[in-house]
N, C-alpha and C positions, 0 to 999 in steps of 0.2 A: 326258805322255800315260799312259793306263792301259788295260789290257785290258778289253774288253767282251764279253759273251756274250748273244746273242739266243736264247731258248728258244722254239721254234716248234712248236705242236701241229699234228698232221696234219689234213688236210681231212676232210670228212664221209664216212662210210661208210653203207651200208644198215643195218648193225647199230646205228649211232648213232641213226638215225631210229626203229628198232624197239625201242630201249632194251634191247639185248642186251649182256651183259657180254662184251667182246672179249678183254681180257687178252693172252695170247700167241698167240691165234688170228690167223692171217694173212689179214685181211679187206682187200680192195682199196678204194680210193676209189670213190665213185659219181660220177655226172656232176656233181653239185653240188660234191663234194669236189675234183674236177679243176679246176673253174672257180675255186674258192676258192684252190687252190694257185697257180694262174696269177696271180690278183690279188695274193696275198701276195708272190709273187716279184717282181712289178713294183714294189711298195712297198719291200721289204727290199733290193733291189738298189741303191737310192739310198743306202743306208748304207755301201756299198762293203765287203762282207764279204771277209775274207782266207782263211777256211776254213769248210767245211761238213762236218758230221758228222751221221750219221743212225742211228737205230735200224735193226735189220736187218729189221723188219717192213715189208711192202709199202706200207702206207698212209703210213708216215712217210718211207720211202725215195722214193716217188713225189712226195711233197710237197717233199722236199729237192731232188729232181732238177729240178723246175720252176725253182727258184732257180739251180741249177747251170747250166741252159741259158741263163738270162739273163746270168749273171755270167761264164760260161766256166770256172767252178771245178769240179773233180772233187768227188764226194761220197764221203766215207769212211764205212764202216759200222762200228758198234760195238754188239755185242749187249747191252752193259751199259746201253744207253739204251732197252731194251724197256719196255713197259708192265708194271705190276704183274700178276703171274700170278694168274689167277682160279680155279684149281683146278676144283672141281665146278660152279662157276657159269658157266663160259665157254659162250657160246651161248644162255644162258637170259635171259628178260626179267626186269625188276625185279619184276613181279607174280609170276612163277613162283618167283623167289628168296624173296620175302617170305612166300609161302604155304608153301614147303617148309622154310625155315630162318628162322623169325621172329626168334629171338634173335640169330643170326649176322648177319641183315640189319640189325638195329638197330645192331650194332657194326661193320658192314661188314667182316666177317672171314670170308672164303670158306674153307670146308673144303678143305684141300689147296692153298690159295693162299699167296701170299707175305706175310710180315709187312711192315708199313709201314716199320719200321726198316731192314730189309734192302734194300728198294727205295730208300730215301733214301740209304743208304750207297753202293750201287753207282752210282746216277745222279750223285750229287754227286762221287764219286771220278772218274767218267768225265769230267765237265765240267772238273774241276780238271786232269786229265791232259791233255786236249786244249788247254785254255787255256794250259797251260805250254809247249805246242809253238809258240805264236805269239810274234811280236815284241811289245814293250811297248805298241805302239799298234794291235794287231790287233783284228779283230772276228770272233768265232766265231759261227756259226749252228748250233744244235743242233736237229735235227728229231726230236721224240719224241712223247710221249703225255701226256694230261691228268694222271693221277695221278702218273706218273713225274716230270713237270716240277715239279708243285707240291711233291712230297716232296723232290726234289733241291734245289730252291730253299730250302726250309725248313732243310735240313741245311747248305747252303752259308752261310746267314746265321746259323748257330749258334743257331737258335731252340730252346728246350726243346720236347720232343715234345708236351707238353700244349697248346702254342700253335700247333701245325701246322695245325689246322682253321681258324685265323684267316685263312689264305691261301685265297682263293676259287679255284674251278676256272677253266680256260681254255676258251673257245669254239673250235670248229673253225677252224684256220688263224689263230688269234690267237697273240700272243707276249708274252713278258716279257723285260725287258732288265736284265741285271746288270752291275755294274762292280766291278772289283777295286780297292778303296781301300787306303789304308795300314793300316787296322785290320781289314781283311777285306772280304768281298763285301757290296755293298749293292744293293737293288732300286730301279731307276730308274723302271721302268714295269711294270705287271702287267695281263695280259689285254687288251693293246692290239690295235686292229684290229677291235673289236666296236662295235655301236651303243648299248648292248650287245644281243647276241642270246642266246637260250636256250643253256645249256650241256648238251650231250648227252655224257655221259662215264661211264667206269667209276669215277669218283673218289669218290663218296659216295652214300649212300642218298637224299640230298636233291636230287640232280641230276635235274631234270625239264625239260620244255619248256612249262611252264604260264605263263610270263611273266617279268617282271623278277626275281622272287625266285629264278629258276633260276640266276642268276649266282653264287649262293652256292656251288654245287657244282662 
């Protein structure tokens, strides 16, 4: 048996719908997000998780708590699972960002925000740390955020940074599954739980809700 980790993105928020950069801003789930969290909990409970850890931001914690209620597990909070900090972009729409910072928008590099390498390091380290607390056949569910999860997975898989964009974004309340193999972590599923649906995320300038192409971000 080997340890597995389910990385679960939080449910929808109003700022997701409005295409506002959330970052560290503590935005709650909207009604759709609450329903998404309930649905995801009913599906993931069948995997019999042994531990649930969440970002300290409300949208992730409430998503994790829905699973906790179904499984009877407590939710542990870890600030290292937060979303990428957006600096001066937090609360602004993509249109506002592209108009005010066209060069930074192209590179998706927010003034005063977190570097992608720093986010990848803290998220991957947190996942390793909590996975190490489990038995060899345990299943950890990590409730976090779109960019944080994608970057953390890329780092766990030892992908060179220039290949990190090859991993697409996650839809709201979708998840990815990692397994600890003999030679390191491997990705078993990515962005599961979607039909797919459009990705509304802080994760890249390409993330839109214009159709199937949105799944890239």
